[in-house]
N, C-alpha and C positions, 0 to 999 in steps of 0.2 A: 341518347338515342340507341346507341349498343343495349342498355337493360330493357328499354319500353320496346326492344326487336326481341329480347330472349325473352321476355315475361310473354311475347303475341307467339312466341315459337313454345314456350313448354306449355301453353295454354291448347296448342294444335297435336302435339302430338299427343300420344296415346301408349307407343310402347315404354313410356318409362312409368315404373312402380307409382301410387299412390300418393304413397308417403314419403319419397325420394322426391318425388315433381312440387310436393306442397312446400319442403323444405326449401327446396330451389329457389320455387316463387316468393318463398318470403325472403332468404338472402336477395336476390334481383329486384324485388319491389325496397328493401332498405337502399339498396347502390343509389337507384333511382332518384330515391331519396333525398341523398347526398350529393348526388349530381345537379338532381332540378332546384334545389331547395337550401342545402347548407354553404356548399361554394358559390354562390353569387351573394349568400347572405355574408357570407364570410369576408367575399372578398368586398363588398359594398360599408361593410365596417373598417376593415384597414382604411379604404380610401376615404372614410369620414376620420379616422385617425388623424390620414397625412393630413388632410386640409388642416386639424385642430393645433396638429404638431403636438399634440398629447397622446402619448399613448395610453397612459392611465385612466383618461376621462370615461367616468360613470355616466353609462346613460341605459336608455331602455332598448335599443338595440341589440345591447353587448348582451344582456340577457337573453332576450328572442333568438339568437343564434346559438346563445350555449346550448337551452335547452331543445332547440331541434338537432342540433350537432349530437348531441348525446342520446337523444331519441335514437336518430339515424346509427351512428358509428355502434353503439351498445347492439343494436337490430341486429347490426350485420356481423358485430364480433359474437354474438352469440349463435347464430346461424351458422356457422362456420364450424365452430362449435358440433352446434346438433348433428350436419350432415357430415362428419367424421364419426361421431358415436354412430349415427345411422348404418352407414359403410362396416362402423367395426361389426354390430350387430349384424348382420346379413351377412360376414366371412362364418361369424362363431356361429352364430343360430342355426343357421341354411335349413333346413326347414322349418325350422320353429318359429322361424324369423316373420313369418303373415301371420302366425298367430298371433303371434306378440307383440308385433308393431301395424296397429292397423292405423287407417286412416281418421279414424274417430279420434284416437288415442294422439295422434301427430298435432293434429287440427288443434285439441286442445294445447299440448306443451308450445306451440306457437305462438298461441293469444297468448299463454303466460309466459312468455318472454316477451311482447312485445309491451303490456301490462307492468312484465319488472322495470325495462328499458323504460319508458316512461314515468315508474315511479323514480328512477335515479335521474331523470333529465330533471325533475321537477326539485328535488332536494336539492340540484347546484343553485336557488334561490334563497336557499333556508338556511345555510350552513356555511363558515366561512372554505375560501379558496382554499389553505392549507390543507384544513379535511378531507376537501374534497379528493387534493389532489391523495391524499392517502389511499380515501376510499378507491379511488379510481386504480392505482397504483394496486391493492389488494388483488381488484377482481380480476386487471390484467393477469395477474402471479397466478390464480384460480383459474383462470382461461388457461394460459396459456403451457403450465404444467402438464393438468391430464390429460389437456389435446394434444399432447407431444408424446404421452405415454401411449395412447388413442390409436396413434399415426405410429408408432412403434410399430407397435400388436400387430394393426395392420399392414404393414411394409412384410413381419415374420409371419403373417397367416396365406399372403402373399407369394412369398417365397417356395410354404410348404404346398399351395393349392396348385404352383408350378408344378413340381414336382410330380404330384398327385395328377394331371393334365398331359403327361408326357408318360405317364402311366397308362391311362385310359386312352393314348393312340393306338395301343397295341392290343386292345381289350376291342368284343365283340360290338357291335354298330351300336344296341342298344342302351350302349355309355354313352352317346356322342350326347343328349338332350343333357344329361349332368356337366358334361365339358364344355357345354355353350351357359352352362349359367354358369361355371365358375369362371369364365370369359368374361363376363356383362360384368362382373363381378369385380374381378378385379382391373377392368378399364373405368368403372365410376370407382374405387377407391384409388385408380394413381391420379383422375381431376380430381378428387377430393383431398389428394396428400398435397397436389401443384396449388390449390384454392389456399389452403393452410399454409402452406408455407409464403405464398406472395403477401398475406393476411399479415403473416408475422414479419413480414422485412418492413413491410409499410407505415404497422403501429408500431413498432420496436424506438423507431428516432422520437416518434411524439413523447412515449412513454418517458424515455430515458430524459428529452425534455423537461419533460415535469421535473422526473424526480429530479435534477440539476438543479430549477427553478427554488426547488424545498429548499433543496441544502446551501444555497447560494445567502442565505443570508440578509444580513446589512451592505452588504458587499454593493453598492450600486451601480460600478463598470459593468461585474460580473451580470448582477440582475439585468441590466439590459440586451445584453448581449444573450444572455438563456432568452431572454421572451423574443429578441428576434430570431433565434433558431426553431423556438417553436411556432414560428409563425409559419417559415418555411417546413418543418416538419408535417404540420398539418396537411401541407402543399401533397405528401407522400399518403397520407388516410385518405383524402379525397381521391388521387391517385388509384387505389385500392378498386373501386366502387367502378372504375373502367376498366382492369385489368381482368375481373373476376368473369363476365362474360366471355370474354376473350380463352378464357381457361375451359368453360364448359363448351363452346364449339370444335375447342381444338381435343379435351378430352373425350368428351362425351358422343359418341358418334348420334343418337338418337336426336338429339337437340341440335347439331350441325345439320344433319339431313331438313330434320323441321324449318330450320333456317333458311336453309337455300332453297327450299321449297315457298316459305312465304314470300319470300324478297322474290323469286319467280315470277308466281304468282302475280303480286304486285305490279312488276315491269312489266310484264304481259296485260293487264287490265290498261297500265298507262298506256299503252304502244297502240 
């Protein structure tokens, strides 16, 4: 529900830049898919496993859940990375940002990310589970390291811009628009950083459990324990999709105001 309302609020607001709005919409749609499809299907599959008392049962339901979960999880995964890169470019490119980061280019990138996520979800049905875990681990490393570097550079740039803002406060009033732009980018960068940290905390337990599963070998007791931990770690992945819209509304003023207006209009019409 939070993601559905956030999507509507993003569509209503005209104060966000189109590239950033497109990236946020893509992330919200992937999070909505996780909450609307992935989690109910995963719960149903776990219930089926419990009824049959056989966690290794090979069924079509497992394949369907794996494809859907991989599709939306990686779309959300890469969505966070794209938003971080977008805010990094907004800070470092300044006036060239609008020239290089256009709406059409962002749409092409978002579509490519969804196609790549769909490809990853389909290969889960074609290759062995151990290889899938290795591939996903490599992708996770390729996500975490560059995104961490980008967010660190954003942090350094925001600190430098904070000093510039203090200097602009004693400058003539003609500099006020530049100071306002710096403040806007700073706030959106803070929101992006929190989204990244929360996604990292939610995905890391699942990544560790998958790595432990590959290293457990033939030890049946350890393997069963790791499988149990993996199921619990999956709940953290699902939780991330519910936390992202809260961060939007907390750290991004335009989205928060659009959401409040949407809820007020809805309750006014009902009353």
